[in-house]
C-alpha positions in Angstrom: 0.0 0.0 0.0 1.4 3.4 -1.0 1.6 6.0 1.7 0.0 9.4 1.0 2.8 11.7 -0.3 1.4 14.5 1.8 2.1 12.7 5.0 5.8 12.1 4.6 8.9 13.8 3.2 10.6 12.6 0.1 13.9 10.7 0.6 15.8 13.7 -0.7 14.1 15.9 1.9 14.8 13.4 4.6 18.4 13.4 3.7 18.7 17.2 3.6 17.0 17.4 7.0 19.4 14.9 8.6 22.4 16.8 7.1 21.0 20.1 8.4 20.2 18.7 11.9 23.5 17.2 12.8 27.0 18.7 13.1 29.2 15.6 12.9 29.5 12.5 10.8 31.8 9.6 10.0 34.3 10.3 7.3 35.9 7.4 5.5 39.1 7.7 3.3 41.4 5.1 1.7 44.6 4.6 3.7 47.6 5.8 1.8 51.4 6.3 2.0 54.0 7.7 -0.4 53.6 4.7 -2.7 49.8 5.3 -3.1 46.5 3.8 -1.9 46.7 0.7 0.4 43.0 -0.2 0.1 42.3 -0.2 3.8 39.7 2.3 5.1 40.4 4.9 7.8 37.3 6.2 9.7 36.8 9.0 12.2 34.2 11.5 13.2 34.5 15.0 11.9 32.4 18.1 12.3 30.8 19.9 9.3 28.3 22.5 8.1 26.2 22.6 5.0 26.9 25.4 2.6 24.8 25.7 -0.5 23.7 22.1 0.1 27.2 20.7 0.3 29.0 19.4 3.4 32.2 21.3 4.4 34.3 19.2 6.7 36.7 20.3 9.5 39.3 17.6 9.9 41.8 17.9 12.8 45.4 18.5 11.4 46.7 15.3 13.1 44.0 13.1 11.5 45.2 10.6 8.9 42.5 11.8 6.5 44.7 14.7 5.6 47.4 12.4 4.2 44.9 10.0 2.6 43.0 12.8 0.7 46.2 14.0 -0.9 47.0 10.6 -2.4 43.4 9.5 -3.1 40.6 12.0 -2.9 37.8 9.4 -2.9 35.8 9.1 0.3 32.4 8.5 1.9 30.6 10.5 4.6 27.8 9.1 6.8 25.5 11.3 9.0 22.8 10.0 11.3 19.5 11.5 12.4 20.0 13.0 15.9 19.4 10.5 18.7 20.2 12.4 22.0 19.8 11.2 25.6 17.1 8.6 26.3 16.4 8.0 22.6 20.0 6.8 22.1 19.7 4.5 25.1 16.4 3.0 23.8 17.7 2.5 20.2 20.8 0.8 21.5 18.7 -1.6 23.7 16.6 -2.4 20.7 19.7 -2.9 18.5 18.1 -0.4 16.2 19.9 2.3 14.3 18.7 5.8 13.6 18.0 6.8 10.0 21.1 8.0 8.2 22.5 9.5 5.0 25.4 7.8 3.3 27.3 10.0 0.7 30.1 9.0 -1.6 32.3 11.4 -3.4 35.6 13.3 -3.3 37.3 15.0 -0.3 38.7 18.2 -1.8 40.9 20.6 0.3 40.0 24.3 0.4 42.6 27.0 -0.3 43.5 29.1 2.7 41.5 32.1 1.6 38.4 30.0 1.0 38.8 28.2 4.3 39.1 31.6 6.1 35.9 32.8 4.3 34.1 29.6 5.4 35.2 30.1 9.0 33.5 33.6 8.9 30.4 32.0 7.5 30.5 29.4 10.3 30.7 32.3 12.8 27.6 33.8 11.2 25.7 30.5 11.4 26.5 30.1 15.1 25.6 33.6 16.0 22.4 33.4 14.0 21.3 30.2 15.7 22.2 31.5 19.2 20.2 34.7 18.5 17.2 32.6 17.5 17.5 30.5 20.7 17.5 33.6 22.9 14.4 34.9 21.2 12.3 31.7 21.6 8.9 32.3 23.1 7.7 30.8 26.4 6.1 27.9 24.5 9.3 26.8 22.8 11.4 27.3 26.0 8.9 25.1 27.8 9.5 22.3 25.4 13.3 22.7 25.3 13.7 23.3 29.1 13.8 19.5 29.9 16.8 18.9 27.6 19.7 18.2 29.9 22.5 17.9 27.3 24.0 20.6 25.1 22.5 19.3 21.9 22.1 22.6 20.0 24.1 22.6 16.8 25.6 26.0 17.4 27.1 24.9 20.8 28.8 21.9 19.2 30.2 23.8 16.3 31.6 26.6 18.5 34.7 24.4 19.2 35.8 24.8 15.6 36.4 28.5 16.2 38.7 28.0 19.2 42.5 28.0 19.3 42.8 24.6 21.1 43.0 22.6 17.9 43.9 23.3 14.3 41.9 22.0 11.4 42.1 21.4 7.7 38.9 22.3 5.8 37.5 20.3 3.0 34.6 20.4 0.6 32.9 17.0 0.2 31.8 16.8 -3.5 28.9 14.4 -3.5 28.7 11.8 -6.3 26.0 9.5 -4.8 23.6 9.6 -1.9 21.7 6.8 -0.1 19.0 7.1 2.5 19.2 4.3 5.1 16.1 3.9 7.3 15.9 2.6 10.9 15.3 -0.9 9.6 18.4 -1.0 7.4 16.4 -0.4 4.2 18.4 1.5 1.6 17.0 4.0 -1.0 19.1 5.7 -3.7 18.6 9.5 -3.9 19.1 11.4 -7.1 21.8 14.0 -6.6 19.8 16.6 -8.5 16.8 16.0 -6.2 19.1 16.3 -3.2 20.5 19.6 -4.4 17.0 21.0 -5.1 15.6 20.0 -1.8 15.6 22.4 1.1 16.0 21.5 4.8 13.2 22.4 7.3 13.9 25.6 9.2 13.5 23.6 12.4 16.1 20.9 11.4 19.1 22.6 13.2 17.1 22.5 16.5 15.7 19.0 16.1 18.2 17.3 18.5 17.4 19.8 21.2 13.6 19.4 20.6 13.8 15.6 20.6 15.8 15.6 23.8 13.6 18.2 25.5 10.4 16.1 24.8 12.0 12.7 25.7 13.5 14.0 29.0 10.0 15.2 30.2 7.8 12.6 31.8 4.7 14.7 31.3 5.4 15.1 27.5 6.1 11.3 27.2 2.7 10.7 28.9 1.2 12.9 26.3 2.8 10.8 23.5 1.2 7.7 25.1 -2.1 9.5 25.0 -1.6 10.3 21.3 -1.2 6.6 20.7 -4.3 5.8 22.7 -6.6 8.5 21.2 -5.3 8.5 17.6 -4.0 5.0 17.0 -6.1 3.0 19.4 -2.9 1.6 20.9 -2.4 1.3 24.7 1.2 2.4 25.2 3.2 1.7 28.4 5.9 4.1 27.4 6.8 6.4 24.4 9.6 8.4 23.0 9.6 10.8 20.0 12.1 9.5 17.5 12.2 12.1 14.7 10.5 15.4 13.8 9.9 17.4 10.6 7.7 20.1 9.3 4.8 17.7 8.5 4.7 15.9 11.9 6.7 13.5 14.0 7.4 9.8 14.7 6.9 8.1 18.0 8.4 4.8 19.3 5.8 3.4 21.7 5.9 0.3 23.9 2.6 -1.4 23.1 1.0 -4.7 24.0 2.0 -7.4 21.4 -0.5 -10.1 20.4 -1.4 -12.5 23.2 0.8 -15.6 23.3 -0.6 -19.2 23.3 -0.3 -19.5 27.1 -2.4 -16.3 27.5 0.4 -14.2 28.7 0.9 -11.0 26.8 4.2 -9.2 26.2 5.3 -5.7 24.9 6.9 -4.6 21.7 8.2 -1.3 20.4 6.2 0.0 17.5 6.5 3.2 15.5 3.6 5.6 14.9 3.4 8.6 12.6 1.5 11.7 13.8 0.6 14.6 11.4 0.2 18.3 12.0 -2.9 20.0 10.7 -0.6 22.7 9.2 3.1 22.3 8.3 5.4 23.6 11.0 7.6 26.0 9.1 9.8 26.8 12.1 10.4 25.8 15.8 7.8 28.2 17.1 5.1 26.5 15.0 6.3 23.0 15.8 6.1 23.6 19.5 2.8 25.5 19.3 1.1 22.6 17.4 2.6 20.0 19.7 1.3 21.8 22.8 -2.1 22.2 21.1 -2.2 18.5 20.3 -1.3 17.7 23.9 -4.2 19.8 25.2 -6.6 18.2 22.8 -5.8 14.6 23.8 -5.9 15.4 27.5 -9.3 17.0 27.1 -10.6 14.1 25.1 -9.4 11.6 27.7 -10.7 13.7 30.6 -14.1 14.1 28.9 -14.4 10.4 28.1 -13.4 9.5 31.7 -16.0 12.0 33.0 -18.8 10.5 30.9 -17.9 7.0 32.0 -17.9 8.1 35.6 -21.4 9.7 35.1 -22.7 6.5 33.5 
């Protein structure tokens, strides 16, 4: 059965959102020496930003990638959907991986003047995001207040501007793109589609939003009510697993089919919840989430009151 296109993002949009929501990924280059490529792969995590849709990587000067890229510029770069705090612990216990983007292409060094210009752009991005965070309304602050880790993108990118470590800056010229879902399913994405797609404005704050919701017991109880009211599922626990402008996904611990001996068990199941209007920014996302919470609480309260009267 085909899903309604209006309910989900395209794979290209999902990839662009993941790239815009994270700040570090796993870079793979081919190990090399003076004689050329050895064929073995060197992998390490590096920080990056998106600029005109392309990843620009900050690689520590001591990292072997710097030698490898001179001899053989081919590489791959993998970025996962944010999975902060409790969500990460849950996914690990389930042996489930977050969705991710796998890119292959060339690791191209930037000349000193371009690297300096990019550092200035990075400073602008960080200051812009910090300004937005300071101007968040009470509703947004209420959702974010439970986040106990520094998961905002700007905080994590700030280190790149310090003097404690030196970096080489590269442009990752993408040749192919694959979206990998949480079940390990792979979907090839056309590079032209990826370039044309725009990330949601709330993407840079998604890690902070996911953590803020999942660290709040009250908000997790509301997620359980969403499952009960909208999906007719009795959830024992629930976590938000991903967000976008169209809605959000919830991992809920629900009763599995009764076993032969009559004893039931629980399983984690994913549910998709849609917004009535697309959330074009963080303010709208939080506003609609809070409104949905109020609606389900009222429905459950009214239903309980009617049963009590009966």
